[in-house]
VEXDREN-2710 file (C-alpha; in Angstrom, 1 decimal):
% VEXDREN-2710
k/r/px/py/pz
1/UNK/3.9/-57.7/-12.5
2/UNK/6.2/-54.9/-11.7
3/UNK/3.4/-52.5/-10.5
4/UNK/1.9/-55.0/-7.9
5/UNK/5.4/-55.7/-6.6
6/UNK/6.3/-52.0/-6.2
7/UNK/2.8/-51.7/-4.4
8/UNK/3.6/-54.5/-2.1
9/UNK/7.1/-53.0/-1.3
10/UNK/5.6/-49.7/-0.6
11/UNK/3.0/-51.0/1.7
12/UNK/5.7/-52.8/3.7
13/UNK/7.7/-49.6/3.9
14/UNK/7.5/-47.7/7.3
15/UNK/5.0/-44.9/7.4
16/UNK/7.7/-42.2/8.1
17/UNK/9.4/-43.4/4.9
18/UNK/6.2/-43.1/2.9
19/UNK/5.5/-39.6/4.1
20/UNK/9.0/-38.4/3.2
21/UNK/9.0/-40.2/-0.1
22/UNK/5.7/-38.8/-0.9
23/UNK/6.7/-35.2/-0.3
24/UNK/9.8/-35.7/-2.3
25/UNK/7.9/-37.2/-5.2
26/UNK/5.3/-34.7/-5.3
27/UNK/7.9/-31.8/-5.2
28/UNK/9.6/-33.1/-8.3
29/UNK/6.3/-33.9/-10.0
30/UNK/5.3/-30.2/-9.5
31/UNK/8.7/-29.1/-10.7
32/UNK/8.6/-31.3/-13.9
33/UNK/5.0/-30.1/-14.6
34/UNK/6.2/-26.5/-14.2
35/UNK/9.2/-27.3/-16.5
36/UNK/7.0/-28.7/-19.2
37/UNK/4.8/-25.5/-19.1
38/UNK/7.8/-23.3/-19.2
39/UNK/9.3/-25.4/-22.2
40/UNK/5.9/-24.9/-24.1
41/UNK/6.0/-21.1/-23.5
42/UNK/9.6/-21.0/-24.3
43/UNK/8.8/-22.7/-27.6
44/UNK/6.3/-20.0/-28.4
45/UNK/9.1/-17.4/-27.7
46/UNK/11.4/-19.1/-30.1
47/UNK/9.1/-19.7/-33.1
48/UNK/6.9/-16.6/-33.0
49/UNK/9.3/-14.2/-34.6
50/UNK/7.1/-12.2/-36.5
51/UNK/4.2/-9.9/-35.3
52/UNK/1.0/-11.9/-35.8
53/UNK/-1.7/-10.2/-38.0
54/UNK/-4.0/-9.4/-35.3
55/UNK/-1.2/-7.5/-33.6
56/UNK/-0.1/-5.5/-36.6
57/UNK/-1.9/-2.3/-35.6
58/UNK/-1.0/-2.3/-31.9
59/UNK/2.5/-3.4/-31.8
60/UNK/5.5/-2.4/-34.0
61/UNK/8.3/-5.0/-35.1
62/UNK/10.9/-3.4/-32.9
63/UNK/9.0/-3.7/-29.7
64/UNK/7.8/-7.2/-30.5
65/UNK/11.4/-8.3/-31.0
66/UNK/12.5/-6.7/-27.7
67/UNK/9.7/-8.2/-25.8
68/UNK/10.5/-11.6/-27.4
69/UNK/14.2/-11.5/-26.5
70/UNK/13.4/-10.2/-22.9
71/UNK/10.9/-13.0/-22.3
72/UNK/13.5/-15.5/-23.6
73/UNK/16.0/-14.2/-21.2
74/UNK/13.7/-14.4/-18.2
75/UNK/12.5/-18.0/-19.3
76/UNK/16.1/-19.3/-19.4
77/UNK/16.8/-17.5/-15.9
78/UNK/13.5/-19.1/-14.5
79/UNK/14.7/-22.5/-15.7
80/UNK/18.1/-22.5/-14.0
81/UNK/17.0/-20.8/-10.8
82/UNK/14.0/-23.2/-10.5
83/UNK/16.3/-26.1/-11.1
84/UNK/18.9/-24.9/-8.4
85/UNK/16.0/-24.3/-6.0
86/UNK/14.6/-27.8/-6.6
87/UNK/17.8/-29.6/-6.1
88/UNK/18.7/-27.4/-3.1
89/UNK/15.6/-28.2/-1.4
90/UNK/16.0/-31.9/-2.2
91/UNK/19.6/-31.9/-0.8
92/UNK/18.5/-30.2/2.4
93/UNK/15.9/-32.9/3.0
94/UNK/18.0/-35.8/2.2
95/UNK/20.8/-34.6/4.2
96/UNK/18.8/-33.6/7.3
97/UNK/19.2/-30.0/6.9
98/UNK/16.1/-29.1/8.9
99/UNK/17.0/-31.2/12.1
100/UNK/20.6/-29.9/11.8
101/UNK/19.7/-26.2/11.6
102/UNK/17.4/-27.0/14.7
103/UNK/20.4/-28.5/16.5
104/UNK/22.5/-25.5/15.7
105/UNK/19.8/-23.2/16.8
106/UNK/19.6/-25.1/20.1
107/UNK/23.4/-24.8/20.8
108/UNK/23.3/-21.1/20.1
109/UNK/20.4/-20.7/22.5
110/UNK/22.0/-22.7/25.2
111/UNK/25.2/-20.5/24.7
112/UNK/23.0/-17.4/25.3
113/UNK/21.7/-19.0/28.5
114/UNK/18.4/-20.4/27.1
115/UNK/18.0/-24.2/27.8
116/UNK/15.8/-26.6/25.9
117/UNK/12.6/-25.5/27.7
118/UNK/12.9/-22.2/25.9
119/UNK/11.5/-23.6/22.8
120/UNK/10.2/-20.3/21.5
121/UNK/13.7/-18.7/21.7
122/UNK/15.2/-21.7/19.8
123/UNK/12.5/-21.3/17.3
124/UNK/13.3/-17.6/16.7
125/UNK/17.0/-18.5/16.2
126/UNK/16.2/-21.2/13.8
127/UNK/13.9/-18.8/11.8
128/UNK/16.6/-16.2/11.7
129/UNK/19.2/-18.8/10.5
130/UNK/16.9/-20.2/7.9
131/UNK/15.8/-16.8/6.5
132/UNK/19.6/-15.8/6.5
133/UNK/20.4/-18.8/4.5
134/UNK/17.7/-18.2/2.1
135/UNK/18.8/-14.6/1.6
136/UNK/22.5/-15.5/1.0
137/UNK/21.8/-18.3/-1.3
138/UNK/19.3/-16.4/-3.3
139/UNK/21.6/-13.3/-3.5
140/UNK/23.5/-14.5/-6.6
141/UNK/20.3/-15.1/-8.6
142/UNK/18.9/-11.8/-7.5
143/UNK/22.0/-10.0/-8.6
144/UNK/22.1/-11.7/-12.0
145/UNK/18.4/-10.9/-12.6
146/UNK/18.7/-7.3/-11.7
147/UNK/22.2/-6.4/-13.1
148/UNK/22.2/-8.7/-16.1
149/UNK/18.8/-9.4/-17.3
150/UNK/16.9/-6.2/-16.3
151/UNK/19.8/-4.1/-17.0
152/UNK/20.3/-5.6/-20.5
153/UNK/16.7/-4.8/-21.3
154/UNK/16.7/-1.3/-19.9
155/UNK/14.6/-1.7/-16.8
156/UNK/17.2/-1.7/-14.0
157/UNK/17.7/1.7/-12.4
158/UNK/19.6/0.6/-9.3
159/UNK/23.3/1.1/-8.4
160/UNK/25.1/-1.9/-6.8
161/UNK/25.3/0.1/-3.7
162/UNK/21.7/1.0/-3.7
163/UNK/20.9/-2.8/-4.3
164/UNK/22.8/-4.1/-1.3
165/UNK/21.6/-1.3/0.9
166/UNK/17.9/-2.2/0.0
167/UNK/18.5/-5.9/0.5
168/UNK/19.9/-5.3/4.0
169/UNK/17.1/-3.0/4.9
170/UNK/14.6/-5.5/3.5
171/UNK/16.1/-8.2/5.6
172/UNK/16.1/-6.2/8.8
173/UNK/12.5/-4.9/8.3
174/UNK/11.3/-8.5/7.6
175/UNK/13.0/-9.8/10.8
176/UNK/11.6/-7.0/12.9
177/UNK/8.2/-8.2/11.8
178/UNK/8.6/-11.9/11.4
179/UNK/10.2/-12.8/14.6
180/UNK/7.7/-11.0/17.1
181/UNK/4.8/-12.2/15.1
182/UNK/6.1/-15.8/15.1
183/UNK/6.8/-15.6/18.9
184/UNK/3.4/-14.6/19.7
185/UNK/1.8/-17.2/17.3
186/UNK/3.9/-20.0/19.0
187/UNK/2.9/-18.7/22.4
188/UNK/-0.7/-18.8/21.5
189/UNK/-0.6/-22.2/20.1
190/UNK/1.3/-23.4/23.3
191/UNK/-1.4/-21.9/25.8
192/UNK/-4.5/-22.1/23.5
193/UNK/-5.6/-25.6/24.6
194/UNK/-7.9/-27.7/22.5
195/UNK/-9.1/-24.6/20.5
196/UNK/-5.8/-23.0/19.9
197/UNK/-6.4/-23.1/16.1
198/UNK/-9.3/-20.5/16.5
199/UNK/-7.0/-18.2/18.6
200/UNK/-4.1/-18.6/16.2
201/UNK/-6.4/-18.0/13.1
202/UNK/-7.8/-14.8/14.7
203/UNK/-4.2/-13.7/15.7
204/UNK/-3.0/-14.0/12.0
205/UNK/-6.1/-12.3/10.8
206/UNK/-5.6/-9.3/13.0
207/UNK/-1.9/-9.1/12.0
208/UNK/-2.7/-9.4/8.3
209/UNK/-5.2/-6.5/8.6
210/UNK/-2.9/-4.4/10.7
211/UNK/0.0/-5.0/8.0
212/UNK/-2.3/-4.0/5.2
213/UNK/-3.3/-0.9/7.0
214/UNK/0.2/0.2/8.0
215/UNK/2.3/-1.0/5.0
216/UNK/1.9/2.1/2.5
217/UNK/2.2/4.6/5.5
218/UNK/5.1/3.3/7.6
219/UNK/6.8/0.3/5.9
220/UNK/7.0/1.1/2.1
221/UNK/8.3/4.7/2.8
222/UNK/11.4/2.9/4.3
223/UNK/12.2/1.8/0.7
224/UNK/10.6/4.4/-1.8
225/UNK/9.7/8.1/-1.5
226/UNK/6.1/8.8/-1.4
227/UNK/4.8/12.3/-2.3
228/UNK/1.2/13.7/-2.6
229/UNK/0.1/13.9/-6.3
230/UNK/0.4/17.8/-6.9
231/UNK/-2.7/19.8/-7.4
232/UNK/-3.9/19.9/-11.0
233/UNK/-6.1/18.4/-13.6
234/UNK/-5.3/14.8/-12.9
235/UNK/-5.8/14.9/-9.2
236/UNK/-9.2/16.8/-9.7
237/UNK/-10.2/14.0/-12.3
238/UNK/-9.3/11.2/-9.9
239/UNK/-11.2/12.9/-7.1
240/UNK/-14.1/13.4/-9.3
241/UNK/-14.2/9.7/-10.4
242/UNK/-13.8/8.5/-6.9
243/UNK/-16.7/10.5/-5.7
244/UNK/-18.9/9.4/-8.7
245/UNK/-18.6/5.8/-7.5
246/UNK/-18.5/6.5/-3.8
247/UNK/-15.0/5.6/-3.3
248/UNK/-13.9/7.2/0.0
249/UNK/-10.7/8.5/-1.2
250/UNK/-8.6/10.5/1.2
251/UNK/-5.0/10.9/-0.5
252/UNK/-3.4/10.2/-3.7
253/UNK/0.3/9.5/-3.7
254/UNK/3.1/9.2/-6.3
255/UNK/5.8/6.7/-5.4
256/UNK/9.3/7.2/-7.0
257/UNK/9.5/3.6/-8.4
258/UNK/11.7/4.9/-11.2
259/UNK/14.9/5.0/-9.0
260/UNK/14.5/1.1/-8.7
261/UNK/13.0/0.0/-12.0
262/UNK/11.1/1.4/-15.0
263/UNK/8.2/-1.1/-14.6
264/UNK/5.0/0.6/-13.7
265/UNK/2.1/-0.1/-11.2
266/UNK/-0.8/1.4/-9.3
267/UNK/-2.7/0.2/-6.4
268/UNK/-5.1/1.3/-3.6
269/UNK/-5.2/0.5/0.2
270/UNK/-6.9/1.2/3.3
271/UNK/-10.0/0.2/5.1
272/UNK/-13.5/1.7/5.7
273/UNK/-13.7/5.5/5.0
274/UNK/-9.8/5.9/4.7
275/UNK/-8.8/4.8/1.3
276/UNK/-5.6/6.0/-0.5
277/UNK/-4.3/5.4/-4.1
278/UNK/-0.7/5.1/-5.0
279/UNK/0.5/5.8/-8.6
280/UNK/4.1/4.7/-9.7
281/UNK/5.7/7.7/-11.4
282/UNK/6.6/5.3/-14.3
283/UNK/2.9/5.1/-14.9
284/UNK/2.5/8.8/-15.3
285/UNK/3.8/10.2/-18.7
286/UNK/4.0/13.9/-17.1
287/UNK/5.7/12.8/-13.8
288/UNK/8.1/9.9/-14.9
289/UNK/11.6/10.7/-14.0
290/UNK/12.7/8.6/-16.9
291/UNK/10.9/10.9/-19.4
292/UNK/12.3/14.1/-17.8
293/UNK/16.0/12.6/-17.8
294/UNK/15.6/11.5/-21.5
295/UNK/16.7/14.9/-23.0
296/UNK/19.7/15.2/-20.7
297/UNK/23.1/14.3/-21.3
298/UNK/24.0/10.5/-21.5
299/UNK/26.2/10.4/-18.6
300/UNK/23.5/11.2/-16.0
301/UNK/21.3/8.6/-17.7
302/UNK/24.1/5.9/-17.3
303/UNK/24.4/6.7/-13.7
304/UNK/20.7/6.4/-13.0
305/UNK/20.5/3.1/-15.0
306/UNK/22.8/1.3/-13.0
307/UNK/26.0/3.1/-12.2
308/UNK/28.2/0.9/-14.2
309/UNK/29.7/3.9/-16.1
310/UNK/29.2/2.3/-19.5
311/UNK/28.5/5.0/-22.0
312/UNK/27.0/2.6/-24.6
313/UNK/23.9/2.0/-22.3
314/UNK/22.8/5.6/-22.3
315/UNK/22.1/6.1/-26.0
316/UNK/20.0/2.8/-26.0
317/UNK/17.8/4.3/-23.4
318/UNK/17.8/7.8/-24.9
319/UNK/16.2/6.2/-28.0
320/UNK/13.3/4.5/-26.2
321/UNK/9.9/6.1/-26.4
322/UNK/8.3/8.2/-24.0
323/UNK/7.1/6.1/-21.0
324/UNK/3.9/6.0/-19.2
325/UNK/0.3/6.9/-19.9
326/UNK/-1.7/10.2/-20.6
327/UNK/-4.0/11.5/-17.9
328/UNK/-7.1/9.9/-19.7
329/UNK/-5.3/6.5/-19.7
330/UNK/-4.4/6.8/-16.1
331/UNK/-7.9/7.5/-15.2
332/UNK/-8.9/4.4/-17.2
333/UNK/-6.4/2.2/-15.3
334/UNK/-7.7/3.6/-12.0
335/UNK/-11.2/2.9/-13.1
336/UNK/-10.1/-0.8/-13.6
337/UNK/-8.5/-0.8/-10.2
338/UNK/-11.4/1.0/-8.4
339/UNK/-13.6/-1.5/-10.1
340/UNK/-12.1/-4.3/-8.0
341/UNK/-13.2/-2.4/-4.9
342/UNK/-16.7/-1.5/-6.2
343/UNK/-17.5/-5.1/-7.4
344/UNK/-16.3/-6.4/-3.9
345/UNK/-13.3/-8.3/-5.4
346/UNK/-11.0/-7.2/-2.6
347/UNK/-13.4/-8.3/0.2
348/UNK/-14.0/-11.6/-1.7
349/UNK/-10.3/-12.3/-1.8
350/UNK/-10.0/-11.5/1.9
351/UNK/-12.8/-13.8/2.9
352/UNK/-11.3/-16.6/0.7
353/UNK/-7.9/-16.2/2.2
354/UNK/-9.2/-16.2/5.8
355/UNK/-11.4/-19.2/5.1
356/UNK/-8.3/-21.0/3.8
357/UNK/-6.3/-19.9/6.8
358/UNK/-8.9/-21.1/9.2
359/UNK/-9.0/-24.6/7.4
360/UNK/-5.3/-24.9/7.4
361/UNK/-5.0/-24.2/11.1
362/UNK/-7.8/-26.6/11.9
363/UNK/-6.1/-29.3/9.9
364/UNK/-2.8/-28.5/11.7
365/UNK/-4.5/-29.0/14.9
366/UNK/-5.7/-32.4/13.8
367/UNK/-2.2/-33.4/12.4
368/UNK/0.3/-31.8/15.0
369/UNK/0.0/-34.7/17.4
370/UNK/1.2/-37.2/14.7
371/UNK/4.7/-38.2/15.8
372/UNK/5.4/-39.9/12.5
373/UNK/5.3/-36.6/10.7
374/UNK/8.2/-35.3/12.8
375/UNK/10.0/-38.6/12.6
376/UNK/9.8/-38.6/8.7
377/UNK/11.9/-35.4/8.6
378/UNK/14.5/-36.5/11.2
379/UNK/12.9/-35.3/14.4
380/UNK/13.0/-38.5/16.7
381/UNK/13.0/-37.1/20.1
382/UNK/11.3/-33.7/20.0
383/UNK/8.3/-32.2/18.3
384/UNK/8.8/-28.4/18.0
385/UNK/5.7/-26.4/17.1
386/UNK/7.7/-24.3/14.5
387/UNK/8.9/-27.4/12.8
388/UNK/5.3/-28.8/12.9
389/UNK/4.2/-25.7/11.2
390/UNK/6.8/-25.9/8.5
391/UNK/6.3/-29.7/7.9
392/UNK/2.5/-29.4/7.6
393/UNK/2.0/-26.1/6.0
394/UNK/4.9/-26.3/3.4
395/UNK/5.0/-30.3/2.8
396/UNK/1.9/-32.0/3.8
397/UNK/-0.3/-29.3/2.5
398/UNK/1.6/-28.9/-0.8
399/UNK/-0.9/-30.9/-3.0
400/UNK/-3.9/-28.7/-1.7
401/UNK/-1.8/-25.6/-2.1
402/UNK/-1.2/-26.5/-5.7
403/UNK/-5.0/-26.9/-6.4
404/UNK/-5.8/-23.8/-4.5
405/UNK/-3.4/-21.7/-6.4
406/UNK/-4.8/-22.8/-9.7
407/UNK/-8.3/-22.1/-8.7
408/UNK/-7.4/-18.6/-7.3
409/UNK/-5.6/-17.9/-10.7
410/UNK/-8.8/-18.8/-12.6
411/UNK/-10.8/-16.6/-10.2
412/UNK/-8.3/-13.7/-10.6
413/UNK/-8.7/-13.7/-14.4
414/UNK/-12.5/-13.6/-14.0
415/UNK/-12.1/-10.6/-11.7
416/UNK/-9.9/-8.9/-14.3
417/UNK/-12.5/-9.2/-17.0
418/UNK/-15.1/-7.9/-14.7
419/UNK/-12.9/-4.8/-13.6
420/UNK/-12.4/-4.1/-17.3
421/UNK/-16.1/-4.1/-17.9
422/UNK/-16.6/-1.7/-14.9
423/UNK/-14.1/0.8/-16.4
424/UNK/-16.0/0.6/-19.6
425/UNK/-19.2/1.4/-17.7
426/UNK/-17.3/4.6/-16.6
427/UNK/-16.9/5.4/-20.3
428/UNK/-13.1/4.4/-20.2
429/UNK/-13.1/1.5/-22.7
430/UNK/-11.1/3.4/-25.4
431/UNK/-8.6/4.9/-22.9
432/UNK/-8.2/1.5/-21.2
433/UNK/-7.6/-0.2/-24.5
434/UNK/-4.8/2.2/-25.3
435/UNK/-3.5/2.1/-21.8
436/UNK/-3.1/-1.6/-21.8
437/UNK/-1.2/-1.5/-25.2
438/UNK/1.2/1.2/-23.8
439/UNK/1.8/-0.6/-20.4
440/UNK/2.5/-3.9/-22.4
441/UNK/5.0/-2.1/-24.5
442/UNK/6.6/-0.3/-21.5
443/UNK/7.0/-3.6/-19.5
444/UNK/7.9/-5.6/-22.7
445/UNK/5.1/-8.0/-22.3
446/UNK/5.0/-10.7/-25.0
447/UNK/1.5/-10.7/-26.3
448/UNK/1.5/-14.4/-27.5
449/UNK/1.2/-17.2/-25.0
450/UNK/0.8/-20.9/-24.9
451/UNK/-2.8/-21.7/-23.7
452/UNK/-1.7/-24.2/-21.0
453/UNK/0.9/-22.0/-19.6
454/UNK/-1.4/-19.1/-19.7
455/UNK/-4.3/-20.9/-17.9
456/UNK/-1.9/-22.3/-15.2
457/UNK/0.1/-19.2/-14.4
458/UNK/-1.5/-15.9/-15.7
459/UNK/-3.6/-14.2/-12.9
460/UNK/-4.4/-11.6/-15.5
461/UNK/-5.9/-12.6/-19.0
462/UNK/-3.6/-12.3/-22.0
463/UNK/-3.3/-9.0/-23.6
464/UNK/-5.1/-10.1/-26.8
465/UNK/-8.0/-11.6/-24.9
466/UNK/-8.4/-8.4/-22.9
467/UNK/-8.3/-6.2/-25.9
468/UNK/-10.8/-8.3/-27.7
469/UNK/-13.2/-8.1/-24.6
470/UNK/-12.7/-4.3/-24.6
471/UNK/-13.3/-4.1/-28.4
472/UNK/-16.6/-6.0/-28.0
473/UNK/-17.5/-3.7/-25.1
474/UNK/-16.6/-0.5/-27.2
475/UNK/-18.8/-1.8/-30.0
476/UNK/-21.7/-2.5/-27.6
END
């Protein structure tokens, strides 16, 4: 009896209210689903207190316990930050925060001499204020994550001054890119006529390709120091492997990631015949600044670790094992990464991304004229293009985005297994096996996961699954 009554009441509810209510309900449904998954994984962290038998030969008790405690802290932080984010978003919607900020942006624009007809100017002011609000409200969470959790577990290498300088620099660089790109996109939508969605898609395609091309050469060096990999055996071996698989390598860089964090990474970038490889110094056993500093006095290590002057932190880091991989293991990791290129994973991801982008712009063109979408979020007398982008892409498309994200996660895991198999084909199975173990230890990855949490979230297969696959490949 109650269900039909609720259905009848819902049917009589104005369409604008139905849209707004559906957005809020779906947002909380996603949050509760994510909270359930996180609770399942947190239960694994709490109950798995001993090294499983299958891990006995690859992970010692001390590292296992460190990784368990690290993941527990991260899980608790994720719960509270996620709850805050969901409550904040709900309050903003219920209290009319979006139309209020649009109104404030209009007042600022008018004060600067730009009336309501200068919608693009008002949109840029709105975007600047919105990103500033996001940066300010997210700052305490970022500080806690960096200087409490990451510091506690030995990963943070930043001082407070470095952190704030980095945050300000990131905000300025982001605005320098975001505001002009948004202005051009809005202008294209305004003048594009009936087929504006095609021109908007082509514009975003060009922008994304340009950013990918220039990021490591012009943007990333603003935040980290990139130096060419010195001449030597490792560089010769990397060049030989690249030549063997016809990878058009032009340069190999080492980035000083150790001044920021002791987490490690490697990637390649570039188009056509101009490919570059970037290795984090924390990945390289022979180049990591953390390894070079380890024998030095505790005082300098304490300063590099966070600048808090606590002498008790330095001995804990001095006891840690040597970080990074040997040359053969680095080559195996690169063999895996280059496998993504050789197997066409990079191109496939770009194609999928652009097909999705085109579809979204097409649907945006269909929906942008629906006044009830704007009315649902408090815009009764105006329909700004930027607000339409926000409503449709972030709120209306949210169910589709969740499904797409899960599908891409499944595809990513498949690609990772294929890249591992490619590295095996280069004769790197044994070295990749040991490299994965080392990287998991260096990054305090917990090797046991809940199957549902893993299936939904992990873009890379769990460590045990990858090791088992490599073991089978080695035996083959």
